[in-house]
PDB file with one MODEL, atoms N, CA, C and O in Angstrom:
MODEL        1
ATOM      1  N   THR A   1      97.985 119.524  93.419  1.00  0.00           N
ATOM      2  CA  THR A   1      96.903 118.572  94.375  1.00  0.00           C
ATOM      3  C   THR A   1      97.987 117.931  95.815  1.00  0.00           C
ATOM      4  O   THR A   1      99.133 117.481  95.814  1.00  0.00           O
ATOM      5  N   GLY A   2      97.274 118.092  96.608  1.00  0.00           N
ATOM      6  CA  GLY A   2      97.726 117.600  97.793  1.00  0.00           C
ATOM      7  C   GLY A   2      96.767 116.336  98.603  1.00  0.00           C
ATOM      8  O   GLY A   2      95.945 115.600  98.055  1.00  0.00           O
ATOM      9  N   THR A   3      97.005 116.346  99.490  1.00  0.00           N
ATOM     10  CA  THR A   3      96.932 115.334 100.103  1.00  0.00           C
ATOM     11  C   THR A   3      96.109 115.489 101.805  1.00  0.00           C
ATOM     12  O   THR A   3      96.818 115.539 102.809  1.00  0.00           O
ATOM     13  N   TYR A   4      94.245 115.560 101.921  1.00  0.00           N
ATOM     14  CA  TYR A   4      94.249 115.599 103.540  1.00  0.00           C
ATOM     15  C   TYR A   4      94.329 114.300 103.867  1.00  0.00           C
ATOM     16  O   TYR A   4      94.269 113.417 103.011  1.00  0.00           O
ATOM     17  N   VAL A   5      94.506 114.016 105.413  1.00  0.00           N
ATOM     18  CA  VAL A   5      94.602 113.021 105.911  1.00  0.00           C
ATOM     19  C   VAL A   5      93.571 113.125 107.788  1.00  0.00           C
ATOM     20  O   VAL A   5      93.650 113.701 108.873  1.00  0.00           O
ATOM     21  N   TYR A   6      92.573 111.953 106.929  1.00  0.00           N
ATOM     22  CA  TYR A   6      91.470 112.392 108.573  1.00  0.00           C
ATOM     23  C   TYR A   6      91.986 111.386 109.907  1.00  0.00           C
ATOM     24  O   TYR A   6      91.768 111.770 111.056  1.00  0.00           O
ATOM     25  N   CYS A   7      92.603 110.225 109.670  1.00  0.00           N
ATOM     26  CA  CYS A   7      93.048 109.549 110.455  1.00  0.00           C
ATOM     27  C   CYS A   7      94.022 108.266 110.111  1.00  0.00           C
ATOM     28  O   CYS A   7      93.903 107.895 108.943  1.00  0.00           O
ATOM     29  N   VAL A   8      94.593 107.810 110.592  1.00  0.00           N
ATOM     30  CA  VAL A   8      95.631 106.600 110.470  1.00  0.00           C
ATOM     31  C   VAL A   8      94.696 105.662 111.165  1.00  0.00           C
ATOM     32  O   VAL A   8      93.974 106.136 112.042  1.00  0.00           O
ATOM     33  N   VAL A   9      94.639 104.675 110.944  1.00  0.00           N
ATOM     34  CA  VAL A   9      94.260 103.329 110.855  1.00  0.00           C
ATOM     35  C   VAL A   9      94.685 102.273 111.644  1.00  0.00           C
ATOM     36  O   VAL A   9      94.639 103.258 112.382  1.00  0.00           O
ATOM     37  N   GLN A  10      95.165 100.994 112.451  1.00  0.00           N
ATOM     38  CA  GLN A  10      95.718 100.058 112.609  1.00  0.00           C
ATOM     39  C   GLN A  10      94.773  98.863 112.527  1.00  0.00           C
ATOM     40  O   GLN A  10      94.124  98.464 113.493  1.00  0.00           O
ATOM     41  N   ALA A  11      94.747  98.450 111.602  1.00  0.00           N
ATOM     42  CA  ALA A  11      94.395  97.317 111.126  1.00  0.00           C
ATOM     43  C   ALA A  11      94.930  95.979 109.885  1.00  0.00           C
ATOM     44  O   ALA A  11      95.323  95.928 108.720  1.00  0.00           O
ATOM     45  N   ALA A  12      94.674  95.162 110.875  1.00  0.00           N
ATOM     46  CA  ALA A  12      95.272  94.024 109.901  1.00  0.00           C
ATOM     47  C   ALA A  12      94.775  93.514 108.413  1.00  0.00           C
ATOM     48  O   ALA A  12      95.327  92.861 107.527  1.00  0.00           O
ATOM     49  N   ARG A  13      93.506  94.105 108.552  1.00  0.00           N
ATOM     50  CA  ARG A  13      93.228  93.807 106.855  1.00  0.00           C
ATOM     51  C   ARG A  13      92.362  95.219 106.855  1.00  0.00           C
ATOM     52  O   ARG A  13      92.116  96.063 107.716  1.00  0.00           O
ATOM     53  N   ARG A  14      92.080  95.079 105.689  1.00  0.00           N
ATOM     54  CA  ARG A  14      91.651  96.686 104.756  1.00  0.00           C
ATOM     55  C   ARG A  14      90.274  96.934 105.623  1.00  0.00           C
ATOM     56  O   ARG A  14      89.306  96.180 105.728  1.00  0.00           O
ATOM     57  N   PRO A  15      90.469  98.103 106.155  1.00  0.00           N
ATOM     58  CA  PRO A  15      89.504  98.764 107.272  1.00  0.00           C
ATOM     59  C   PRO A  15      87.653  98.658 106.255  1.00  0.00           C
ATOM     60  O   PRO A  15      87.425  98.400 105.073  1.00  0.00           O
ATOM     61  N   THR A  16      86.896  98.925 107.186  1.00  0.00           N
ATOM     62  CA  THR A  16      85.729  98.793 105.235  1.00  0.00           C
ATOM     63  C   THR A  16      85.145 100.253 106.027  1.00  0.00           C
ATOM     64  O   THR A  16      85.086 100.694 107.175  1.00  0.00           O
ATOM     65  N   LEU A  17      84.812 100.626 104.814  1.00  0.00           N
ATOM     66  CA  LEU A  17      84.305 102.458 105.314  1.00  0.00           C
ATOM     67  C   LEU A  17      82.606 102.130 106.055  1.00  0.00           C
ATOM     68  O   LEU A  17      81.782 101.262 105.767  1.00  0.00           O
ATOM     69  N   PRO A  18      82.569 103.206 107.061  1.00  0.00           N
ATOM     70  CA  PRO A  18      81.264 103.078 107.294  1.00  0.00           C
ATOM     71  C   PRO A  18      80.463 103.713 106.283  1.00  0.00           C
ATOM     72  O   PRO A  18      80.739 104.817 105.813  1.00  0.00           O
ATOM     73  N   ALA A  19      78.767 102.523 105.711  1.00  0.00           N
ATOM     74  CA  ALA A  19      77.807 103.009 105.047  1.00  0.00           C
ATOM     75  C   ALA A  19      77.681 104.217 105.038  1.00  0.00           C
ATOM     76  O   ALA A  19      77.988 104.611 103.913  1.00  0.00           O
ATOM     77  N   GLY A  20      77.295 105.320 105.902  1.00  0.00           N
ATOM     78  CA  GLY A  20      76.920 106.323 106.356  1.00  0.00           C
ATOM     79  C   GLY A  20      78.209 107.491 106.571  1.00  0.00           C
ATOM     80  O   GLY A  20      78.212 108.533 107.227  1.00  0.00           O
ATOM     81  N   LEU A  21      79.358 106.807 105.673  1.00  0.00           N
ATOM     82  CA  LEU A  21      80.499 108.302 105.677  1.00  0.00           C
ATOM     83  C   LEU A  21      79.925 109.007 104.872  1.00  0.00           C
ATOM     84  O   LEU A  21      79.139 108.595 104.019  1.00  0.00           O
ATOM     85  N   GLY A  22      80.493 110.997 105.183  1.00  0.00           N
ATOM     86  CA  GLY A  22      79.427 111.708 104.231  1.00  0.00           C
ATOM     87  C   GLY A  22      81.005 111.694 103.738  1.00  0.00           C
ATOM     88  O   GLY A  22      81.933 110.895 103.860  1.00  0.00           O
ATOM     89  N   PRO A  23      80.788 113.310 102.963  1.00  0.00           N
ATOM     90  CA  PRO A  23      80.888 113.237 101.501  1.00  0.00           C
ATOM     91  C   PRO A  23      82.465 113.904 102.176  1.00  0.00           C
ATOM     92  O   PRO A  23      83.335 114.144 101.339  1.00  0.00           O
ATOM     93  N   GLY A  24      82.723 114.130 103.372  1.00  0.00           N
ATOM     94  CA  GLY A  24      83.859 114.362 103.980  1.00  0.00           C
ATOM     95  C   GLY A  24      84.279 116.438 103.579  1.00  0.00           C
ATOM     96  O   GLY A  24      83.395 117.139 103.086  1.00  0.00           O
ATOM     97  N   LEU A  25      85.231 116.831 103.807  1.00  0.00           N
ATOM     98  CA  LEU A  25      85.263 118.721 103.734  1.00  0.00           C
ATOM     99  C   LEU A  25      85.009 118.816 101.998  1.00  0.00           C
ATOM    100  O   LEU A  25      85.077 118.158 100.959  1.00  0.00           O
ATOM    101  N   ASP A  26      84.657 120.202 102.575  1.00  0.00           N
ATOM    102  CA  ASP A  26      83.590 120.790 100.778  1.00  0.00           C
ATOM    103  C   ASP A  26      84.950 121.007 100.223  1.00  0.00           C
ATOM    104  O   ASP A  26      85.850 121.364 100.983  1.00  0.00           O
ATOM    105  N   GLY A  27      85.180 120.812  98.906  1.00  0.00           N
ATOM    106  CA  GLY A  27      86.307 121.160  98.304  1.00  0.00           C
ATOM    107  C   GLY A  27      87.179 119.940  98.153  1.00  0.00           C
ATOM    108  O   GLY A  27      87.806 119.931  97.093  1.00  0.00           O
ATOM    109  N   LEU A  28      87.354 119.026  98.856  1.00  0.00           N
ATOM    110  CA  LEU A  28      87.887 117.644  98.541  1.00  0.00           C
ATOM    111  C   LEU A  28      87.345 116.763  97.920  1.00  0.00           C
ATOM    112  O   LEU A  28      86.369 117.241  97.342  1.00  0.00           O
ATOM    113  N   ALA A  29      87.465 115.642  97.711  1.00  0.00           N
ATOM    114  CA  ALA A  29      88.002 114.524  96.451  1.00  0.00           C
ATOM    115  C   ALA A  29      87.079 113.686  97.292  1.00  0.00           C
ATOM    116  O   ALA A  29      86.622 114.212  98.307  1.00  0.00           O
ATOM    117  N   ALA A  30      86.709 112.306  96.965  1.00  0.00           N
ATOM    118  CA  ALA A  30      85.669 111.373  98.168  1.00  0.00           C
ATOM    119  C   ALA A  30      87.076 110.952  99.032  1.00  0.00           C
ATOM    120  O   ALA A  30      88.265 110.926  98.716  1.00  0.00           O
ATOM    121  N   PRO A  31      86.387 110.658 100.198  1.00  0.00           N
ATOM    122  CA  PRO A  31      88.042 110.337 101.095  1.00  0.00           C
ATOM    123  C   PRO A  31      87.683 108.389 100.649  1.00  0.00           C
ATOM    124  O   PRO A  31      86.664 107.807 100.278  1.00  0.00           O
ATOM    125  N   ARG A  32      88.866 108.004 100.887  1.00  0.00           N
ATOM    126  CA  ARG A  32      89.429 106.576 100.625  1.00  0.00           C
ATOM    127  C   ARG A  32      90.925 106.257 101.605  1.00  0.00           C
ATOM    128  O   ARG A  32      91.686 107.000 102.226  1.00  0.00           O
ATOM    129  N   LEU A  33      90.890 105.159 101.433  1.00  0.00           N
ATOM    130  CA  LEU A  33      91.862 103.884 102.298  1.00  0.00           C
ATOM    131  C   LEU A  33      92.862 104.158 101.126  1.00  0.00           C
ATOM    132  O   LEU A  33      92.658 104.204  99.913  1.00  0.00           O
ATOM    133  N   LEU A  34      94.000 104.324 101.853  1.00  0.00           N
ATOM    134  CA  LEU A  34      95.405 104.130 101.491  1.00  0.00           C
ATOM    135  C   LEU A  34      96.130 103.407 102.432  1.00  0.00           C
ATOM    136  O   LEU A  34      96.153 103.732 103.619  1.00  0.00           O
ATOM    137  N   GLN A  35      96.605 102.640 102.072  1.00  0.00           N
ATOM    138  CA  GLN A  35      97.588 101.715 102.392  1.00  0.00           C
ATOM    139  C   GLN A  35      98.993 102.255 102.594  1.00  0.00           C
ATOM    140  O   GLN A  35      99.658 102.494 101.586  1.00  0.00           O
ATOM    141  N   VAL A  36      99.687 102.547 104.210  1.00  0.00           N
ATOM    142  CA  VAL A  36     100.291 103.083 104.302  1.00  0.00           C
ATOM    143  C   VAL A  36     101.683 102.115 104.893  1.00  0.00           C
ATOM    144  O   VAL A  36     102.913 102.145 104.864  1.00  0.00           O
ATOM    145  N   ALA A  37     100.653 101.340 105.383  1.00  0.00           N
ATOM    146  CA  ALA A  37     102.500  99.937 106.025  1.00  0.00           C
ATOM    147  C   ALA A  37     101.906  99.015 105.843  1.00  0.00           C
ATOM    148  O   ALA A  37     100.893  99.113 105.150  1.00  0.00           O
ATOM    149  N   ARG A  38     102.310  97.687 106.415  1.00  0.00           N
ATOM    150  CA  ARG A  38     101.292  96.384 106.071  1.00  0.00           C
ATOM    151  C   ARG A  38     100.009  96.253 106.884  1.00  0.00           C
ATOM    152  O   ARG A  38      99.035  95.668 106.410  1.00  0.00           O
ATOM    153  N   ASP A  39      99.995  96.856 108.251  1.00  0.00           N
ATOM    154  CA  ASP A  39      99.036  97.290 109.090  1.00  0.00           C
ATOM    155  C   ASP A  39      98.325  98.609 109.334  1.00  0.00           C
ATOM    156  O   ASP A  39      97.387  98.639 110.131  1.00  0.00           O
ATOM    157  N   LEU A  40      98.635  99.471 108.827  1.00  0.00           N
ATOM    158  CA  LEU A  40      98.644 100.882 109.029  1.00  0.00           C
ATOM    159  C   LEU A  40      97.993 101.574 107.676  1.00  0.00           C
ATOM    160  O   LEU A  40      98.772 102.000 106.824  1.00  0.00           O
ATOM    161  N   TRP A  41      96.197 101.716 107.426  1.00  0.00           N
ATOM    162  CA  TRP A  41      95.393 102.450 106.796  1.00  0.00           C
ATOM    163  C   TRP A  41      95.511 103.937 107.139  1.00  0.00           C
ATOM    164  O   TRP A  41      95.322 104.146 108.337  1.00  0.00           O
ATOM    165  N   ALA A  42      95.737 104.869 106.513  1.00  0.00           N
ATOM    166  CA  ALA A  42      95.165 106.584 106.229  1.00  0.00           C
ATOM    167  C   ALA A  42      93.841 106.470 105.498  1.00  0.00           C
ATOM    168  O   ALA A  42      93.580 105.740 104.541  1.00  0.00           O
ATOM    169  N   LEU A  43      93.218 107.151 105.998  1.00  0.00           N
ATOM    170  CA  LEU A  43      91.934 107.726 105.557  1.00  0.00           C
ATOM    171  C   LEU A  43      91.917 109.284 104.838  1.00  0.00           C
ATOM    172  O   LEU A  43      91.750 110.337 105.453  1.00  0.00           O
ATOM    173  N   VAL A  44      92.188 109.100 103.015  1.00  0.00           N
ATOM    174  CA  VAL A  44      92.778 110.697 102.497  1.00  0.00           C
ATOM    175  C   VAL A  44      91.712 110.899 101.222  1.00  0.00           C
ATOM    176  O   VAL A  44      90.946 110.320 100.452  1.00  0.00           O
ATOM    177  N   ALA A  45      92.286 112.201 101.627  1.00  0.00           N
ATOM    178  CA  ALA A  45      91.640 112.938 100.297  1.00  0.00           C
ATOM    179  C   ALA A  45      92.083 113.579  99.339  1.00  0.00           C
ATOM    180  O   ALA A  45      93.007 114.060  99.995  1.00  0.00           O
ATOM    181  N   ASP A  46      92.258 114.091  98.159  1.00  0.00           N
ATOM    182  CA  ASP A  46      93.048 114.741  97.252  1.00  0.00           C
ATOM    183  C   ASP A  46      92.219 116.199  97.707  1.00  0.00           C
ATOM    184  O   ASP A  46      91.025 116.383  97.940  1.00  0.00           O
ATOM    185  N   ALA A  47      93.184 116.976  97.722  1.00  0.00           N
ATOM    186  CA  ALA A  47      93.002 118.150  98.221  1.00  0.00           C
ATOM    187  C   ALA A  47      93.184 119.203  97.324  1.00  0.00           C
ATOM    188  O   ALA A  47      94.394 118.995  97.413  1.00  0.00           O
ATOM    189  N   PRO A  48      93.129 120.012  96.648  1.00  0.00           N
ATOM    190  CA  PRO A  48      93.396 121.192  95.768  1.00  0.00           C
ATOM    191  C   PRO A  48      94.074 122.242  97.040  1.00  0.00           C
ATOM    192  O   PRO A  48      93.662 122.627  98.134  1.00  0.00           O
ATOM    193  N   LEU A  49      95.012 122.402  96.441  1.00  0.00           N
ATOM    194  CA  LEU A  49      95.852 123.402  97.167  1.00  0.00           C
ATOM    195  C   LEU A  49      95.528 124.463  97.309  1.00  0.00           C
ATOM    196  O   LEU A  49      95.736 125.185  98.285  1.00  0.00           O
ATOM    197  N   GLU A  50      94.884 124.734  96.196  1.00  0.00           N
ATOM    198  CA  GLU A  50      94.350 126.157  96.849  1.00  0.00           C
ATOM    199  C   GLU A  50      93.805 126.910  97.407  1.00  0.00           C
ATOM    200  O   GLU A  50      93.783 128.122  97.622  1.00  0.00           O
ATOM    201  N   ARG A  51      93.050 125.517  97.782  1.00  0.00           N
ATOM    202  CA  ARG A  51      92.155 125.590  99.205  1.00  0.00           C
ATOM    203  C   ARG A  51      92.738 125.383 100.334  1.00  0.00           C
ATOM    204  O   ARG A  51      92.523 126.099 101.313  1.00  0.00           O
ATOM    205  N   PHE A  52      93.572 124.351 100.341  1.00  0.00           N
ATOM    206  CA  PHE A  52      94.597 123.919 101.260  1.00  0.00           C
ATOM    207  C   PHE A  52      95.641 123.708 101.852  1.00  0.00           C
ATOM    208  O   PHE A  52      96.070 123.082 102.821  1.00  0.00           O
ATOM    209  N   ASP A  53      96.142 124.722 100.637  1.00  0.00           N
ATOM    210  CA  ASP A  53      97.744 125.229 101.451  1.00  0.00           C
ATOM    211  C   ASP A  53      97.758 125.725 102.525  1.00  0.00           C
ATOM    212  O   ASP A  53      96.738 125.639 103.210  1.00  0.00           O
ATOM    213  N   ALA A  54      98.921 126.412 103.030  1.00  0.00           N
ATOM    214  CA  ALA A  54      98.885 126.777 104.230  1.00  0.00           C
ATOM    215  C   ALA A  54      98.538 128.765 104.827  1.00  0.00           C
ATOM    216  O   ALA A  54      98.476 129.319 105.925  1.00  0.00           O
ATOM    217  N   ALA A  55      98.419 129.158 103.589  1.00  0.00           N
ATOM    218  CA  ALA A  55      98.402 130.483 103.315  1.00  0.00           C
ATOM    219  C   ALA A  55      96.622 130.297 103.422  1.00  0.00           C
ATOM    220  O   ALA A  55      96.265 130.887 104.442  1.00  0.00           O
ATOM    221  N   ALA A  56      95.568 129.750 102.789  1.00  0.00           N
ATOM    222  CA  ALA A  56      94.665 129.022 102.864  1.00  0.00           C
ATOM    223  C   ALA A  56      94.246 128.820 104.031  1.00  0.00           C
ATOM    224  O   ALA A  56      93.550 129.804 104.283  1.00  0.00           O
ATOM    225  N   ILE A  57      94.245 128.035 105.037  1.00  0.00           N
ATOM    226  CA  ILE A  57      93.693 127.336 106.445  1.00  0.00           C
ATOM    227  C   ILE A  57      94.624 128.648 107.008  1.00  0.00           C
ATOM    228  O   ILE A  57      94.054 128.969 108.050  1.00  0.00           O
ATOM    229  N   GLU A  58      95.725 129.509 106.823  1.00  0.00           N
ATOM    230  CA  GLU A  58      95.741 130.287 108.071  1.00  0.00           C
ATOM    231  C   GLU A  58      94.757 131.358 108.097  1.00  0.00           C
ATOM    232  O   GLU A  58      94.354 131.813 109.168  1.00  0.00           O
ATOM    233  N   ARG A  59      94.188 131.952 106.512  1.00  0.00           N
ATOM    234  CA  ARG A  59      92.859 132.575 106.308  1.00  0.00           C
ATOM    235  C   ARG A  59      91.801 132.263 107.086  1.00  0.00           C
ATOM    236  O   ARG A  59      91.006 132.959 107.720  1.00  0.00           O
ATOM    237  N   GLY A  60      91.968 130.698 106.878  1.00  0.00           N
ATOM    238  CA  GLY A  60      90.196 129.808 107.344  1.00  0.00           C
ATOM    239  C   GLY A  60      90.689 130.107 109.128  1.00  0.00           C
ATOM    240  O   GLY A  60      89.633 130.537 109.592  1.00  0.00           O
ATOM    241  N   LEU A  61      91.257 130.098 109.772  1.00  0.00           N
ATOM    242  CA  LEU A  61      91.661 130.018 111.311  1.00  0.00           C
ATOM    243  C   LEU A  61      91.190 131.626 111.978  1.00  0.00           C
ATOM    244  O   LEU A  61      90.653 131.765 113.077  1.00  0.00           O
ATOM    245  N   ARG A  62      91.512 132.676 111.092  1.00  0.00           N
ATOM    246  CA  ARG A  62      90.864 133.506 111.607  1.00  0.00           C
ATOM    247  C   ARG A  62      88.989 133.747 111.428  1.00  0.00           C
ATOM    248  O   ARG A  62      88.424 134.668 112.019  1.00  0.00           O
ATOM    249  N   ASP A  63      88.340 132.896 110.654  1.00  0.00           N
ATOM    250  CA  ASP A  63      87.202 132.917 111.008  1.00  0.00           C
ATOM    251  C   ASP A  63      86.044 131.698 111.098  1.00  0.00           C
ATOM    252  O   ASP A  63      85.762 130.756 110.357  1.00  0.00           O
ATOM    253  N   LEU A  64      85.388 132.310 112.682  1.00  0.00           N
ATOM    254  CA  LEU A  64      85.451 131.181 113.285  1.00  0.00           C
ATOM    255  C   LEU A  64      84.490 130.051 112.911  1.00  0.00           C
ATOM    256  O   LEU A  64      84.676 128.868 113.195  1.00  0.00           O
ATOM    257  N   ASP A  65      83.181 130.667 112.073  1.00  0.00           N
ATOM    258  CA  ASP A  65      81.828 130.446 111.201  1.00  0.00           C
ATOM    259  C   ASP A  65      83.413 128.961 110.342  1.00  0.00           C
ATOM    260  O   ASP A  65      83.087 127.794 110.562  1.00  0.00           O
ATOM    261  N   TRP A  66      84.251 129.059 109.862  1.00  0.00           N
ATOM    262  CA  TRP A  66      85.184 128.439 108.399  1.00  0.00           C
ATOM    263  C   TRP A  66      85.258 127.300 109.637  1.00  0.00           C
ATOM    264  O   TRP A  66      84.868 126.162 109.377  1.00  0.00           O
ATOM    265  N   VAL A  67      85.667 127.553 110.734  1.00  0.00           N
ATOM    266  CA  VAL A  67      86.598 126.152 111.533  1.00  0.00           C
ATOM    267  C   VAL A  67      85.406 125.511 111.943  1.00  0.00           C
ATOM    268  O   VAL A  67      85.176 124.365 111.556  1.00  0.00           O
ATOM    269  N   ALA A  68      84.566 126.158 112.734  1.00  0.00           N
ATOM    270  CA  ALA A  68      83.085 125.167 112.872  1.00  0.00           C
ATOM    271  C   ALA A  68      82.803 124.222 111.698  1.00  0.00           C
ATOM    272  O   ALA A  68      82.715 123.017 111.936  1.00  0.00           O
ATOM    273  N   ALA A  69      82.616 124.811 110.100  1.00  0.00           N
ATOM    274  CA  ALA A  69      82.104 124.065 108.932  1.00  0.00           C
ATOM    275  C   ALA A  69      83.014 123.164 109.102  1.00  0.00           C
ATOM    276  O   ALA A  69      82.493 122.067 109.304  1.00  0.00           O
ATOM    277  N   GLN A  70      84.435 123.134 109.111  1.00  0.00           N
ATOM    278  CA  GLN A  70      85.619 121.988 108.811  1.00  0.00           C
ATOM    279  C   GLN A  70      85.623 121.555 109.978  1.00  0.00           C
ATOM    280  O   GLN A  70      85.840 120.346 109.898  1.00  0.00           O
ATOM    281  N   ALA A  71      85.503 121.861 111.035  1.00  0.00           N
ATOM    282  CA  ALA A  71      85.480 120.509 112.161  1.00  0.00           C
ATOM    283  C   ALA A  71      83.834 119.188 112.199  1.00  0.00           C
ATOM    284  O   ALA A  71      83.449 118.099 112.626  1.00  0.00           O
ATOM    285  N   GLN A  72      83.408 120.507 111.318  1.00  0.00           N
ATOM    286  CA  GLN A  72      82.441 119.585 111.646  1.00  0.00           C
ATOM    287  C   GLN A  72      82.085 118.754 110.305  1.00  0.00           C
ATOM    288  O   GLN A  72      81.139 117.967 110.274  1.00  0.00           O
ATOM    289  N   ALA A  73      82.903 118.995 109.237  1.00  0.00           N
ATOM    290  CA  ALA A  73      83.022 117.933 107.740  1.00  0.00           C
ATOM    291  C   ALA A  73      84.249 117.123 108.752  1.00  0.00           C
ATOM    292  O   ALA A  73      83.677 116.096 109.117  1.00  0.00           O
ATOM    293  N   HIS A  74      85.050 117.126 109.096  1.00  0.00           N
ATOM    294  CA  HIS A  74      86.528 116.027 109.340  1.00  0.00           C
ATOM    295  C   HIS A  74      85.539 115.379 110.728  1.00  0.00           C
ATOM    296  O   HIS A  74      85.987 114.478 111.438  1.00  0.00           O
TER     297      HIS A  74
ENDMDL
END
């Protein structure tokens, strides 16, 4: 399992996730906050490597429909 990083936020306290936060990219676990430093938080999700390793992403980048779907979910 890998980790997909949606974004990194600087905040003195743990940020609150928006109520309307969607499920994220298809095939990933639910997004969660991970504290990476005293005031840095990453919005991350567990990612199965067979779907999100370098080879899988390279294949996906050849398919514009796949790229659009990933961008919209991100």
